[in-house]
Backbone as a chain_set.jsonl record, in Angstrom:
{"seq": "MATFPTSSDRPKSRDSQIWHHLKYAISASSGFQRWQAECNTQLQGLRLEQQVQRYLRETLETLAY", "coords": {"N": [[0.841, -1.182, 0.0], [0.518, 2.2, -0.845], [2.03, 5.05, 0.659], [1.333, 8.37, 1.577], [2.814, 11.543, 1.947], [2.09, 13.595, 4.739], [1.031, 16.933, 5.654], [2.513, 17.535, 7.887], [4.787, 16.064, 7.517], [6.287, 17.321, 5.604], [8.834, 19.742, 5.045], [8.533, 23.043, 6.392], [9.57, 25.145, 4.864], [9.375, 24.216, 2.276], [6.603, 24.138, 1.895], [6.114, 26.879, 2.041], [7.472, 27.736, -0.201], [6.01, 26.466, -2.224], [3.512, 27.739, -1.869], [4.283, 30.356, -2.493], [4.9, 30.184, -5.271], [2.435, 29.288, -6.238], [0.761, 31.404, -5.516], [1.695, 33.457, -7.225], [1.166, 32.307, -9.699], [-1.63, 32.168, -9.64], [-2.216, 34.904, -9.464], [-1.476, 35.714, -11.979], [-3.412, 34.716, -13.58], [-6.219, 34.99, -15.826], [-8.764, 35.07, -14.685], [-8.301, 35.944, -12.038], [-7.221, 38.475, -12.573], [-9.389, 39.732, -13.811], [-11.249, 39.702, -11.709], [-9.829, 41.293, -9.908], [-9.847, 43.749, -11.239], [-12.551, 44.332, -11.104], [-12.914, 44.684, -8.374], [-11.312, 46.775, -7.64], [-11.185, 49.233, -6.018], [-11.745, 48.243, -3.499], [-9.579, 46.725, -2.904], [-7.367, 48.23, -2.454], [-4.389, 48.869, -0.754], [-4.071, 46.302, 0.16], [-1.893, 43.528, 0.438], [-0.437, 41.404, -2.111], [-0.663, 38.719, -1.382], [-2.812, 38.785, 0.423], [-4.822, 39.607, -1.317], [-4.95, 37.417, -3.099], [-5.741, 35.393, -1.33], [-8.262, 36.353, -0.609], [-9.535, 36.327, -3.112], [-9.507, 33.545, -3.661], [-11.115, 32.625, -1.537], [-13.59, 33.917, -2.086], [-14.113, 32.815, -4.6], [-14.367, 30.086, -3.998], [-16.6, 30.239, -2.304], [-18.527, 31.046, -4.13], [-18.587, 28.831, -5.811], [-19.63, 26.992, -4.068], [-22.333, 27.355, -3.984]], "CA": [[0.0, 0.0, 0.0], [1.296, 3.435, -0.947], [1.839, 6.047, 1.71], [1.461, 9.728, 1.086], [3.27, 12.428, 3.021], [1.127, 14.558, 5.274], [1.62, 18.269, 5.744], [3.489, 17.576, 8.978], [5.99, 15.387, 7.066], [7.031, 18.192, 4.696], [9.441, 20.916, 5.691], [7.753, 24.272, 6.258], [10.105, 25.974, 3.79], [8.843, 23.693, 1.01], [5.23, 24.629, 1.818], [6.194, 28.312, 1.752], [7.906, 27.864, -1.586], [4.863, 26.081, -3.046], [2.532, 28.822, -1.773], [4.823, 31.498, -3.224], [4.711, 29.948, -6.705], [0.997, 29.204, -6.484], [0.237, 32.769, -5.393], [2.018, 34.208, -8.434], [0.447, 31.682, -10.813], [-3.022, 32.613, -9.527], [-2.295, 36.332, -9.761], [-1.275, 35.893, -13.414], [-4.55, 34.145, -14.307], [-7.186, 35.971, -16.326], [-9.852, 35.16, -13.717], [-7.863, 36.805, -10.941], [-7.071, 39.838, -13.07], [-10.737, 40.269, -14.02], [-11.783, 39.932, -10.359], [-9.079, 42.417, -9.345], [-10.342, 44.97, -11.891], [-13.905, 44.58, -10.594], [-12.855, 45.046, -6.95], [-10.126, 47.627, -7.514], [-11.164, 50.162, -4.885], [-11.789, 47.476, -2.253], [-8.314, 46.011, -2.719], [-6.275, 49.161, -2.204], [-3.711, 48.691, 0.522], [-3.886, 44.888, 0.485], [-0.765, 42.857, -0.196], [-0.825, 40.413, -3.108], [-1.072, 37.503, -0.679], [-4.16, 39.008, 0.938], [-5.728, 39.632, -2.463], [-5.109, 36.042, -3.584], [-6.548, 34.673, -0.346], [-9.65, 36.822, -0.737], [-10.019, 35.806, -4.396], [-9.766, 32.116, -3.495], [-12.259, 32.48, -0.635], [-14.793, 34.308, -2.807], [-14.323, 31.842, -5.672], [-14.89, 28.866, -3.374], [-17.958, 30.514, -1.831], [-19.388, 31.053, -5.318], [-18.725, 27.435, -6.26], [-20.378, 26.226, -3.062], [-23.776, 27.537, -4.216]], "C": [[0.882, 1.24, 0.0], [1.004, 4.349, 0.237], [2.089, 7.423, 1.113], [1.894, 10.622, 2.233], [2.151, 13.359, 3.465], [1.813, 15.905, 5.369], [2.663, 18.35, 6.855], [4.796, 16.888, 8.597], [6.871, 16.275, 6.195], [7.653, 19.338, 5.475], [8.606, 22.166, 5.419], [8.25, 25.125, 5.094], [9.593, 25.508, 2.428], [7.404, 24.16, 0.828], [5.218, 26.115, 1.459], [6.569, 28.545, 0.295], [6.763, 27.512, -2.544], [3.829, 27.194, -3.048], [2.993, 30.036, -2.565], [4.576, 31.344, -4.725], [3.229, 29.901, -7.071], [0.365, 30.593, -6.466], [0.497, 33.564, -6.674], [1.352, 33.609, -9.67], [-1.013, 32.12, -10.811], [-3.137, 34.073, -9.929], [-2.089, 36.625, -11.245], [-2.465, 35.391, -14.231], [-5.53, 35.24, -14.727], [-8.354, 36.138, -15.352], [-9.505, 36.079, -12.561], [-7.782, 38.249, -11.401], [-8.427, 40.503, -13.32], [-11.374, 40.623, -12.669], [-11.128, 41.168, -9.739], [-9.569, 43.737, -9.942], [-11.729, 45.334, -11.367], [-13.886, 45.109, -9.162], [-11.77, 46.073, -6.662], [-10.118, 48.503, -6.273], [-11.161, 49.426, -3.547], [-10.45, 46.826, -1.926], [-7.135, 46.932, -2.411], [-5.697, 48.937, -0.811], [-3.506, 47.242, 0.926], [-2.663, 44.342, -0.249], [-1.286, 41.82, -1.183], [-1.319, 39.14, -2.427], [-2.498, 37.628, -0.144], [-5.189, 39.023, -0.187], [-5.994, 38.222, -2.981], [-5.967, 35.232, -2.615], [-8.021, 35.067, -0.444], [-10.286, 36.292, -2.023], [-10.38, 34.325, -4.273], [-10.991, 31.876, -2.612], [-13.558, 32.798, -1.375], [-15.128, 33.323, -3.924], [-14.912, 30.554, -5.102], [-16.312, 29.055, -2.848], [-18.95, 30.493, -2.99], [-19.623, 29.623, -5.804], [-19.56, 26.6, -5.316], [-21.889, 26.337, -3.266], [-24.305, 26.53, -5.144]], "O": [[1.861, 1.324, 0.741], [-0.117, 4.407, 0.742], [2.952, 7.599, 0.253], [1.408, 10.485, 3.356], [1.368, 13.844, 2.648], [3.026, 16.011, 5.189], [3.595, 19.15, 6.772], [5.812, 17.09, 9.262], [8.067, 16.018, 6.059], [7.075, 19.839, 6.44], [8.041, 22.32, 4.336], [7.449, 25.76, 4.408], [9.4, 26.324, 1.526], [7.018, 24.542, -0.277], [4.393, 26.553, 0.656], [6.041, 29.447, -0.356], [6.573, 28.184, -3.558], [3.317, 27.562, -4.106], [2.188, 30.679, -3.237], [4.095, 32.273, -5.375], [2.828, 30.425, -8.11], [-0.471, 30.911, -7.312], [-0.39, 34.268, -7.155], [1.009, 34.342, -10.597], [-1.574, 32.411, -11.868], [-4.058, 34.444, -10.658], [-2.492, 37.687, -11.72], [-2.525, 35.615, -15.44], [-5.65, 36.274, -14.07], [-8.879, 37.242, -15.211], [-10.323, 36.901, -12.149], [-8.227, 39.153, -10.693], [-8.593, 41.697, -13.07], [-11.958, 41.694, -12.506], [-11.803, 41.99, -9.119], [-9.693, 44.732, -9.227], [-12.044, 46.513, -11.206], [-14.751, 45.898, -8.782], [-11.355, 46.211, -5.511], [-9.128, 48.514, -5.541], [-10.626, 49.939, -2.564], [-10.219, 46.422, -0.787], [-6.031, 46.46, -2.139], [-6.428, 48.831, 0.174], [-2.841, 46.968, 1.926], [-2.434, 44.661, -1.416], [-2.442, 41.406, -1.101], [-2.306, 38.55, -2.869], [-3.293, 36.694, -0.246], [-6.297, 38.512, -0.028], [-7.138, 37.872, -3.27], [-6.829, 34.465, -3.044], [-8.91, 34.218, -0.371], [-11.439, 35.86, -2.019], [-11.441, 33.903, -4.731], [-11.814, 31.011, -2.916], [-14.52, 32.033, -1.298], [-16.3, 33.032, -4.166], [-15.852, 29.996, -5.668], [-17.135, 28.144, -2.935], [-20.067, 29.992, -2.857], [-20.742, 29.261, -6.166], [-20.142, 25.596, -5.728], [-22.643, 25.499, -2.771], [-25.498, 26.537, -5.448]]}, "num_chains": 1, "name": "protein.A"}
């Protein structure tokens, strides 16, 4: 039987590196850029990480309906 590593088995730096690359891949997507243009005034002052987290949360909430 195959075993899969859990999040506690991976070094934290690897998780940070994955999140870093994922964050920039998401921010380059057309969906994110369209969302960002629609919410422009609400996003002022937020770091890219905060914007991506908000985008993902809102996208998942929309999909949950």
